[in-house]
C-alpha positions as CSV (number, residue, x, y, z in Angstrom):
1,M,-18.0,12.1,2.5
2,K,-20.1,14.7,4.4
3,F,-18.6,16.7,7.2
4,N,-21.5,19.1,7.8
5,V,-19.3,22.1,8.3
6,E,-22.0,24.4,6.9
7,K,-24.6,23.4,9.4
8,I,-22.5,23.2,12.6
9,L,-21.0,26.1,14.4
10,T,-17.3,26.0,13.4
11,R,-14.1,27.8,14.3
12,S,-11.0,27.9,12.2
13,P,-8.5,25.4,13.8
14,R,-4.9,26.4,14.7
15,L,-2.1,24.6,12.9
16,E,-1.2,22.9,16.2
17,T,-4.7,21.4,16.3
18,V,-4.6,20.2,12.7
19,M,-1.2,18.5,13.3
20,M,-2.4,16.9,16.6
21,V,-5.5,15.4,14.9
22,E,-3.4,14.2,11.9
23,K,-0.8,12.6,14.1
24,F,-3.5,10.9,16.2
25,I,-5.1,9.5,13.0
26,K,-1.7,8.4,11.7
27,D,-0.9,6.6,14.9
28,N,-4.3,4.9,15.2
29,S,-5.2,4.4,11.5
30,G,-8.2,2.3,11.0
31,E,-9.0,1.8,14.7
32,F,-11.7,4.4,15.3
33,K,-14.8,5.7,13.6
34,K,-15.4,9.5,13.4
35,T,-17.2,9.9,16.8
36,E,-14.9,7.5,18.6
37,L,-11.9,9.4,17.2
38,F,-13.3,12.7,18.4
39,N,-13.8,11.3,21.9
40,K,-10.3,9.7,22.1
41,L,-8.3,12.8,21.0
42,P,-5.6,13.8,23.5
43,K,-6.9,17.4,23.6
44,K,-10.6,18.3,23.5
45,M,-12.1,20.6,20.8
46,M,-15.4,21.6,19.5
47,W,-17.2,19.1,17.2
48,G,-17.4,21.8,14.4
49,T,-13.7,22.4,14.6
50,F,-13.0,18.7,14.4
51,N,-15.2,18.4,11.3
52,V,-13.2,21.3,9.7
53,V,-10.0,19.5,10.4
54,L,-11.3,16.2,9.0
55,K,-12.6,17.9,5.8
56,Y,-9.2,19.5,5.3
57,L,-7.4,16.2,5.7
58,W,-10.0,14.5,3.4
59,D,-9.6,17.3,0.7
60,T,-5.8,17.0,0.8
61,N,-6.0,13.1,0.4
62,K,-4.4,12.5,3.8
63,I,-7.3,10.4,5.2
64,G,-9.8,8.1,3.8
65,I,-12.9,6.5,5.4
66,D,-13.7,2.9,4.7
67,R,-17.1,1.3,4.1
68,E,-17.6,0.7,7.7
69,G,-16.8,4.3,8.7
70,Y,-13.3,3.8,10.1
71,V,-10.9,6.7,9.5
72,V,-7.7,5.6,7.8
73,Y,-4.5,7.6,7.2
74,I,-3.5,7.2,3.5
75,W,-0.9,9.9,2.9
76,N,2.3,8.5,1.4
77,P,5.0,11.0,0.7
78,E,7.2,8.5,-1.0
79,A,4.6,7.9,-3.7
80,G,4.4,11.6,-4.2
81,K,8.1,11.9,-4.8
82,V,7.9,9.2,-7.5
83,F,5.3,11.2,-9.4
84,K,7.1,14.6,-8.8
85,D,10.3,13.3,-10.2
86,R,8.7,11.4,-13.1
87,K,9.6,12.6,-16.6
88,R,6.8,14.5,-18.4
89,Y,6.3,14.1,-22.1
């Protein structure tokens, strides 16, 4: 997935901003495409900053984007606990 963070004027987002976007995606998983999501956020931000946040969430496997372009929240901490506690050979 391309987020064009190299070609767009970007700013480093604050933790509060990242958490706000993550919560909004989690609450509205699969309902909006990228641009719609940007326009529906409870707090406005620059497009470049939004792309940096999406790239971070994508790189940490917290969001996915389906074939039609809808942003979906996929993070599952319970699955992570299963793998963390699994016996290694």
